[in-house]
Residue, then its C-alpha position, 0 to 999 in steps of 0.5 A: x499499499x505505501x508504495x502505491x502511495x509513493x508511486x502515486x505521489x511521484x506520478x502527482x509531482x511529475x504531472x505537476x512539474x510538466x505543467x506550465x504556469x496555467x498555460x502561459x507562456x514562459x520567456x525562457x526555460x528554467x535554470x534547472x541548476x539553480x532551481x535544484x541549488x535552491x531547493x536542496x538549500x531549502x530543503x537542508x535548512x528545514x532539516x536543521x529546523x526539524x533537528x532543532x525541533x522549531x515548530x514554528x519555522x517547520x510549519x512556516x516551510x508549508x504553504x497555506x494549503x499544504x497536505x502532508x502524509x506522515x506514516x505515523x501521523x496520517x494526512x494533514x491539510x493546512x498550517x493548524x493540522x500540520x502543527x497539530x500532527x507534528x508538535x508531539x514528535x518535537x517534545x518527544x525525549x526520543x525524537x531524532x530526524x534524518x533526510x536527505x534528498x537523492x533527486x531534485x526534479x525541476x519543473x518546465x515553468x521553474x516554479x515547481x520541483x520536487x525532492x525524493x530521497x530517503x529519511x529515518x526518524x526516531x520517535x516514541x510509539x504512543x502505543x507502546x511507549x517504546x522508542x521505534x526507528x522507521x526508515x523509509x522514502x519521501x516525495x516532496x513538492x516544492x513551490x516558489x512563491x512570488x518573494x523567491x522563496x520556496x514553500x512545501x506543497x506536498x510532503x508524502x513519506x512511505x515507511x519500509x515494513x518492518x518485517x517482510x510480508x507472509 
């Protein structure tokens, strides 16, 4: 099921990346290298904000209508739901996070980009009250704002199964 979600997210991000801005004609092709660098920089800073447990800065990286689907929390849409969903992780003494993009894809317009990579998160499972480490893959879709900054519009993780299916 998680593989289906990641495949659907990847397909959706590719469809978004293929679209032009409302059909508007662009004067020049996107500078792919500059966009990739800007998105990698934004994602690296975002990781530092997660590791610093800075809830306000983490949430500020999301667009107002962002959709987030994390394996342990389910789907969250908008800043209030995202804040509520991730806040418990940041106060968890076992919380640790690492993520890194393996690939950055840039849309033709240069206004959308997606990152795909792997992550590891350690947290206390509320049901068992035991520390757990989840690893998996993610797809994040970034959108350039009018001020030139990049915000996350879609953020989807897919945890690796802990045991092979029987």
